[in-house]
Structure formats: C-alpha cells, structure tokens
N, C-alpha and C positions, 0 to 999 in steps of 0.2 A: 887521075883525077878522084876518084870516088875513093879508091885506096889511100890517095894522099888525106883525102878528107877525111877518110874513117881513121886514120891514125891522128889526125889530129884532134878528132873527138875525144878518140882513147886517151890520148895525153891530157886534154883538157878535163876530162873527168877521172881521171888519175889525180889531178894538181887540185882539183874542188874538194874530192874525196879526202885526201890528205890535210887539205883546211879545216874542212868540216869536222875532221875526228879531232884538231885541233881545239878547234871554237868549243866542240863538245866536251873535250878533257877539261878545258878552262871553266866554260859553266857547271862541268858537274863538281868539278872541284870547289868552287864557290857556293854550290846548293847544299852540297854535303858540308862545308864549314860551316854556313847558316844555319841549317839543322842541327849541328852541333851545339854551335853557340845557344842558339835558340832552348835546347833541351838542358844542356849543361850551365848555363848561366841565369837563364829564364825558368823555363818549366819547372828543375830539380828542387831549385830554392822555395818556391811556391809550394810545390807538394809536398817538402819537408817542413816547410813552414805551417801546414794546414794539418799533418801528422802529428807535430808538436802540439799545435792548438789541440788538438783532439784529447792528446793524450792530457794535457794539462787541463782540460774540462773534467776528464774522468776521473782524474785525480782528486778533485776538488769536489766534484758532485754529491757524494754522500755529506759530508761534514757541513759544505752550505746550505743544502737540504734541511738538515736536521736544525740548523740553526736559524735560518728563516721560520720554521716552521714552529720553533721554539717562542721566538720574537712575536710571531703573529698570535699564537695562542694567549701570550702575556697582554697585547694589545687588546684581545677582544674580551679578557676577563676585565680588566680595565675601562672598556666600553660599557661592558654589559654592568658592571656593579660601581657605575661613577658613584652614586648616591653614597656609596661606604667609606669613599677617599681612602682607602687602603693603602696609596701610594704616600700619603700623608701622616697615617696613625698609625701604621706598623714597619718596624724598622726592618724586619726579614724581607718582606713585599718590596720594601724601596730599593734595600741593597740587592734585592736578585733580580727586579727589574732594570736597575743600571746594567748588572753582571749579562741579562740577555741580550741588553741593546747593544753592550759592550762588545760580546762576544762577536757577535754580526759584524761588526764595523769592524773588528781586527780580520776575520775571514775576507772583508773587502779589501782593507790594505795590505792583505798577502795577496789576494789576485791581481790588484794593481801592480805591486812590485814586480808577481811575474810576468804578468801582461804584458809588463812595457818593455819586453823582449821579445815579442811575439806580435805581428803584424795583423793581429785578428780582426781589427775593424774592416780588412779587404774583403771580408766575406758577408755576404747578407747576414746568415744566421749569427755571425760574430759581433755585426753592429747590434742585431736585437738582443744578443746575451748581456752586451755592453748597457743598453738600455732598460731591460728586466734588474740588473744587477742595481743599478743607481736610482730605482725606484723610489726608494725609501726617503734617500737623499733628496731627491727631486718633492716629495711628498712634505718633508719636514723644513726644507729650506729654502725653496724657491716661490717664484709668483705664477709658477705656471698655471695652477688650479684656480687662483682668485684674479679676476678681470673687473676693474668698475669698482674699487675698494681703494682707499686712499693706500698709497706704497708704504708709507711710514707705520700705518698698523698693521699691515701684512709683515713688515720686518720686525715690529715688535713683538709677535707671535710666532717667531721662527727659532730655528737654531743655527747659529752660525756654521755654515757646511766646512769650511776647516777645523772648528772644535770638533765634528764628528770624527773627521780623518785623525786629529790628536787623540781622541779617546781609540782610534782602533790601534795608532802607533802603540799610545801607553798599555794596552791591552796584550800587545803582541809579548809571548816568551822569546827566550832566548835560541831557542829550536825552531823556532820560524811559524808556533802554532798558537791559539788563543790561551790565555792563561787559565789554570780554573778557578772553581768558584773559591776553594781554599786561600790561593793566592791573591786573588783578588781582594778577598775580605781583610787579608796582611797590608797589602800594597794600598789600599783606599784608607785604611786606618791610618796609616803611616807615612803616606806620603802626598804633601800639600799641593803638588803639581799635577799627581794623577784626580785628586778631587774637583782643582781648579778646572781640568778639562772637560769632565764632568758636571760643572756647576750649571753652565747653561742648558743641558740637557734636563738636569734634575728640575731645573726653575719651569722650564717649559713643561714637564710632565704634572708637577704639582699645580699648574695652573691649566691642565687640562679639564674642563666639565661643560656643561650644556649652555652655561650661561656665555661662555668664550667661544663661540661659532666657529672662529679661525682656527683656534686652535683642538677644537673637538673634530672638526673636519680633516684637519692635517694629520692628526693619530688615526681616524677612520682609512683615510687615504694612505697611510704606511702599512698599515696592517692589509689592505686591497693589492697593494703593488707587490708585497709577499707574496702573496696567492698567487700573484700573476707568476712570479718569478719559480713558485716552488710548481705551476703547472708546466712551464717552460721546461725547465730541466728533469722532471718527472711526467711525462704526459700522461702515461699510463698509469701511475697511483703506485709504481713498485713499492716504492721506499714510503711513502706516506699516502692518505687516502685522496683520492680525488673529491673536490669541492669546488664551491662558489667562494668569492670573496665574501668577508660577513659587514653585517651592520650598515649596508648602503642606504637600508632607508631611516638611517637615523642621522645622515648626513643634514645639515642646515644650510646648503647652499645647492640649488638645485643645478646649477652650472658645475660646480664640482661632483657631483654625482654623474652628468652627461659626460665629463672630461674621463672620470673614472672609468666609465664603461664602454666608452671609445677604445680602452688601452686594452680591453680585455683580449682584442685580435692582437694580430701581429702589427707593431708600429711600422709605420711610413721609414723606407730607408733610401 
C-alpha cells in the first residue's frame, strides 16, 4: 500500500508539474508579449516624441528668444516715451516696430506648424511652453486680464487674434523663416494684403497712450509676458540678461497688475 501510494503521489506530482510548466509557459508568453507591446507601441513612441520635442525646442530657442527680446525692448521704448508719439510721427520707428512685431508672430506661426505634429501638450513643460508662447496674444486679444469692464469696450481696444496669425503667415518667407527687414519694407510698400493684415495692429499701437487705459495695459502686459517667455527659455540668462518685467508700476488697472504678477510663476497645468 505504501509503495502504491508513493507511486500515485509520484505520478500526480509529475502530472501537475507538467501542467504548471505549460501554464507558466503560456503566462510567460503573454507577459512577454505584453511587455514588448508596451515598449514597442506605447513607451517607444512617447520617448521618441519627447526627444523630438526637445530637439524642436532647441532648434528654435535662440531665434525665438532674440525676437522676443527685441519686441519687449521696443514695447518698453514705446511705454517710456509715450509722450513723444514716435509711432505716429516717425516713419522709420513705425515701420521698424511693425516689423519687430511681425517677426515675432512669424516665429510663433512657424512653431505652430512644427508642433502641430508633436504631442508636446502631453508634458507639463510642453503645456507651460505653450502658455508662455501665447502670452502676447493673450495680452493683446483676450479678456483674460480685464473683468468688470464692458466687453464691447474691451473688444474695441484689442487686436483680432487671427489677424495676428495672418501677420505671422504673411511675414514668413519661402524658406520657412521670417522675412528680413529689407524684404518687409518692399513687401509692405507693394502688397496691399500685407498692409491690411497689419492694419488692426497699426491702429491699436497708434492708440496706445495713458488716456486709453485698456490699450495701455494691454501693451505693458504683452511686454511682461514676453519677459516671462524669455525667462522660461533662458532661465540662467545665457543668451540675454535676466531681469524682471518692466513698467508694471505704470499699469492703470490694479487687477491687471495682480494677474500679470501671478503669471510670473509657473502656470497651473
């Protein structure tokens, strides 16, 4: 009986061992296939997208910073010398100001087209980059900084968002970079469509003065958001000197100042 029982136990153990080996093989195959799927079809594309995002940002960082810096400086000049009305009285100042705005909008349009194929918004830093990049649009076109004011008045003292996009498209050369100042001068003189795309911005800038508190604050806000973008892209001041946003003490609306200062830190994501 003992020998018989031992044989039964041995046979049962051998049988269950074979079963477990088969089950383990199946489970191992499933797990292995799952790991391969996750890496090949999920993780690998995401890692590739992140690398592509970083390469794209690096490619455009320097020209974007220089363009943003040039536009912020011009805005600060306009604010500090508001009484001289150079935009209305000096043809060179007016055209060079329009060009500096146009060059920045061109870089934004170029980036929008490039990042249209990269899921950069899936990352926190990508969302912040997008937030900073669109800061001047938010300042010049939206109601974001103004509450408790007649919306019609706010709209009358803003620039249509898509007209700024049209400026960016019109300012882009065939090689995918912003046109030079010489090209701009020739095209602006000869092309009625380009002048039309700039018309709303030109009217807005001509009306920026202390007596028009909304336009005044919009322009200061645009300069501040440019400084925040520069700080985001160049936090150590490698390409341009690090400094705070200018002219916030000149804002007419305390609420606008509070909102701009709240944006100096990282935005909510």
